[in-house]
C-alpha positions in Angstrom: -21.2 17.8 14.2 -20.9 15.0 11.2 -18.5 12.2 11.4 -17.3 13.2 7.5 -16.9 16.6 9.3 -14.5 15.6 12.0 -12.7 13.5 9.8 -11.9 16.0 7.2 -10.9 18.4 10.4 -8.8 16.3 11.6 -6.9 15.3 8.0 -6.6 19.4 7.6 -5.0 19.5 10.9 -2.3 16.3 10.4 -1.8 17.6 6.9 -1.2 21.6 7.8 1.5 19.7 10.4 3.4 18.0 7.5 4.9 21.5 6.0 6.1 22.1 9.5 7.7 19.3 10.5 9.6 19.2 7.3 11.0 22.7 7.6 12.1 21.8 10.7 14.0 18.7 9.9 15.3 20.6 7.1 13.7 18.5 4.5 12.4 19.9 1.3 12.6 16.8 -1.4 10.2 19.2 -3.8 12.7 21.9 -3.6 13.6 23.0 -7.8 10.5 20.8 -8.7 7.7 23.2 -8.9 5.2 22.8 -6.2 3.7 19.1 -6.1 0.1 19.2 -4.9 -2.0 17.0 -2.8 -5.8 17.3 -2.2 -7.2 17.7 1.1 -10.7 17.1 0.3 -12.4 13.6 0.7 -15.2 13.4 -1.2 -15.0 10.9 -3.7 -12.0 11.9 -6.7 -10.4 9.9 -9.7 -7.4 9.6 -11.1 -8.3 12.4 -13.4 -9.3 14.3 -11.0 -8.6 18.4 -12.6 -8.7 20.1 -9.2 -5.6 21.7 -7.9 -3.6 20.0 -5.2 -2.9 21.3 -2.1 0.9 21.2 -0.5 2.0 18.2 1.1 5.7 17.2 1.8 7.4 14.2 2.9 8.5 14.1 6.2 11.1 12.1 7.7 10.2 8.7 10.1 9.5 9.4 13.8 11.5 6.2 14.2 14.1 6.6 17.2 15.9 3.6 16.1 18.8 5.3 14.8 19.6 8.7 13.2 20.3 6.4 9.6 17.0 5.6 10.0 15.3 8.6 10.3 17.1 9.7 7.0 16.5 6.2 5.4 12.7 5.8 6.0 10.1 9.0 4.9 6.9 8.6 6.1 3.6 9.9 4.9 -0.3 10.2 5.8 -1.9 9.9 2.4 -5.3 9.6 4.3 -7.8 8.8 7.2 -10.3 6.0 7.5 -14.0 6.4 8.5 -13.1 6.5 12.2 -10.2 8.8 11.5 -7.2 6.5 11.4 -4.3 7.6 9.4 -3.1 5.5 6.4 0.5 6.1 6.1 2.8 5.1 3.4 7.0 4.4 4.0 9.1 5.9 0.9 12.3 4.5 0.6 14.7 6.2 -2.4 13.7 8.3 -4.9 15.1 6.2 -8.0 12.7 5.9 -11.2 12.0 1.9 -10.7 9.0 2.4 -8.2 7.1 -0.5 -6.4 4.4 0.0 -4.3 3.4 -2.9 -1.5 0.3 -3.2 0.5 -1.5 -5.2 3.1 -5.2 -5.7 4.9 -7.2 -4.4 2.6 -9.5 -6.6 4.0 -9.6 -6.0 7.4 -9.6 -9.8 8.7 -7.0 -10.6 6.3 -4.0 -9.1 8.4 -1.0 -11.3 8.3 0.4 -8.6 5.9 0.8 -5.9 8.1 3.5 -7.8 10.1 5.2 -9.0 7.5 5.1 -5.9 5.7 6.4 -3.7 8.7 9.2 -6.4 9.1 10.0 -5.9 5.5 10.6 -2.2 6.3 13.3 -2.9 9.0 14.6 -5.2 6.4 14.7 -2.1 3.6 16.3 0.4 6.7 18.9 -2.2 7.4 20.1 -2.5 3.7 19.6 0.2 1.5 21.3 -1.6 -1.3 17.9 -3.4 -1.0 16.7 0.0 -2.6 19.8 1.1 -4.3 18.2 3.2 -7.5 15.1 2.2 -6.7 11.4 4.0 -5.1 9.8 1.1 -2.6 6.2 2.8 -0.8 5.1 0.6 1.8 1.4 0.9 2.7 1.4 -2.1 6.2 -2.0 -1.6 7.0 -4.8 0.1 4.6 -7.8 -1.1 6.0 -7.4 0.3 10.2 -11.0 0.4 10.9 -11.4 -3.4 9.5 -8.7 -4.9 10.9 -9.7 -3.4 14.9 -13.1 -5.0 14.4 -11.5 -8.0 12.3 -13.7 -7.3 9.8 -13.5 -7.6 5.9 -14.9 -4.3 5.2 -14.9 -1.0 6.4 -16.8 0.5 8.7 -19.7 1.6 6.3 -19.8 -2.0 5.5 -17.8 -1.5 1.9 -15.3 -4.6 0.5 -12.6 -1.7 -0.7 -10.9 -4.3 -3.0 -14.2 -3.6 -4.9 -14.4 0.2 -4.5 -12.2 1.6 -7.5 -12.7 2.6 -11.0 -12.4 -0.3 -12.9 -14.4 -0.6 -16.2 -16.0 -3.8 -14.4 -17.1 -1.4 -11.1 -20.3 -2.7 -10.3 -22.3 -0.3 -7.2 -24.1 -2.1 -4.6 -23.9 -1.9 -0.8 -20.9 -4.1 -0.3 -18.9 -2.5 -3.5 -19.9 0.9 -2.5 -22.3 3.1 -4.9 -19.6 4.6 -7.2 -16.2 4.0 -7.3 -13.9 5.9 -4.6 -16.4 6.4 -2.6 -14.5 5.5 0.6 -11.8 7.2 2.2 -9.1 4.0 2.1 -9.4 3.5 -1.0 -9.2 7.1 -1.8 -5.8 6.9 0.2 -4.7 3.9 -2.1 -5.5 5.3 -5.4 -3.7 8.7 -4.1 -0.6 7.0 -3.7 -0.9 4.8 -7.8 -1.5 8.9 -9.0 1.4 10.3 -7.0 4.1 7.4 -6.9 3.3 5.9 -10.3 4.5 2.8 -9.5 5.9 0.2 -12.0 4.5 -2.7 -10.0 2.2 -3.3 -7.2 2.0 -6.1 -4.7 -1.5 -6.3 -2.2 -0.8 -9.4 0.5 -4.6 -10.9 1.3 -5.3 -14.8 3.3 -8.0 -16.7 1.2 -11.2 -18.0 2.7 -10.0 -21.4 2.8 -7.2 -23.7 3.7 -5.3 -24.6 0.7 -6.5 -22.0 -1.4 -3.1 -19.8 -1.4 -1.6 -18.9 -4.6 0.1 -15.5 -6.4 -2.5 -14.3 -8.2 -2.1 -11.3 -11.1 -3.6 -9.3 -13.2 -2.3 -6.9 -15.8 1.5 -8.3 -17.9 2.8 -9.0 -14.5 2.7 -13.3 -15.2 6.8 -13.0 -15.1 7.0 -11.0 -12.1 4.4 -13.8 -10.3 6.5 -16.3 -11.4 9.7 -14.8 -9.8 8.1 -14.7 -6.1 6.6 -18.1 -6.2 10.2 -19.5 -6.5 10.7 -18.1 -2.8 7.9 -19.5 -0.8 5.8 -23.1 -2.0 2.6 -20.9 -2.6 1.6 -21.6 -6.6 0.9 -18.9 -9.6 -2.8 -19.1 -9.9 -4.6 -16.8 -12.4 -8.1 -16.2 -10.5 -9.5 -13.4 -12.7 -10.5 -9.9 -12.5 -12.9 -9.4 -9.8 -15.5 -6.1 -10.4 -13.9 -3.3 -9.1 -11.2 -4.7 -7.7 -7.5 -2.9 -6.8 -6.4 -5.8 -9.5 -8.9 -5.0 -12.4 -8.5 -1.0 -11.8 -4.0 -1.4 -11.6 -3.9 -4.2 -13.8 -6.5 -4.2 -16.4 -7.4 -0.3 -16.7 -4.1 1.2 -15.5 -2.0 -1.6 -17.0 0.0 -1.6 -14.4 1.4 -5.2 -13.2 -0.3 -6.4 -10.0 0.5 -9.3 -7.6 -2.2 -9.8 -5.5 -0.5 -12.5 -3.0 -3.0 -14.9 -0.8 -0.8 -16.1 2.2 -1.3 -19.5 3.7 -4.5 -19.1 6.1 -3.0 -20.6 9.0 -0.5 -17.2 8.1 -2.8 -15.4 10.4 -1.5 -14.8 13.9 2.3 -15.9 12.8 4.7 -13.3 14.7 6.6 -11.1 11.9 9.8 -12.7 12.8 8.4 -16.3 11.4 6.7 -14.7 8.5 9.3 -12.7 7.4 11.3 -16.1 7.5 8.6 -17.9 5.6 7.3 -15.1 2.8 10.0 -12.3 3.1 11.8 -13.6 0.1 8.9 -12.7 -2.2 8.5 -9.1 -1.4 12.6 -8.8 -2.3 11.7 -10.2 -5.3 9.3 -8.2 -6.1 11.4 -5.3 -4.9 14.2 -6.6 -7.6 12.7 -7.6 -10.4 13.9 -8.6 -12.5 16.5 -9.2 -11.0 17.1 -11.7 -8.2 17.0 -11.1 -4.8 19.8 -11.5 -2.8 19.2 -14.9 -0.7 18.7 -14.9 2.5 19.2 -11.0 2.8 18.2 -10.2 6.3 16.7 -13.5 7.2 16.5 -14.4 10.9 
């Protein structure tokens, strides 16, 4: 059986389980709102895809920390990688102001993953940090690439060049078409469903001394606000062909930050990463307000 069929079957099984889990937990956030539908088709799609979507509800996190954490955090599987690994989103709050924070779109730039997981712990303990907002975290968007320590996914595609931006350029490394890869489809799904007001994508540069707070779209003020909390300068790199920055920032007009952490952030433990860069993420969540200084620092 082809790998794509196995992936589709696994995704269908996972998504069919979600409504049952939600009913068992007494959780139906869509009650009274009509059917919010989500596609289980892993073939290429676009933000203007007219096809109807299937039922899929948010479910409480399976976290066993405390009963409170199960209420505070909701978990969804937005898609599967080429190798069938789940690409998860953690959701906090349901306010009208939404921020999306994602990490490790390049598999070998993975310092953002423990940093975002640490942020998730902070948000469980500090509901005031997301009061009146919705925070959507995607801690690991390229699981196969991270496992193999490669920039691209299993197909060798750079997932940060695979979006339907106006400047998309098809190639072996960018993909034959926008959203040709299941991982980039999962990120696009988050954009379409949650419609974030701002986005932070965490990377690491290839060279030492190249760390910066890059931005696309109307995000200069957000970049400045984040840079105040770490010795990382604001630097406008430019919209790369087919990048998430080009798509979200230029094509869709959503303020987006590409946070290039220092190269030597790779391998640091979560507590150290949080102490060094956690306030930058809190600034993005609370923008345009100032974050609570030293909130949850260790």
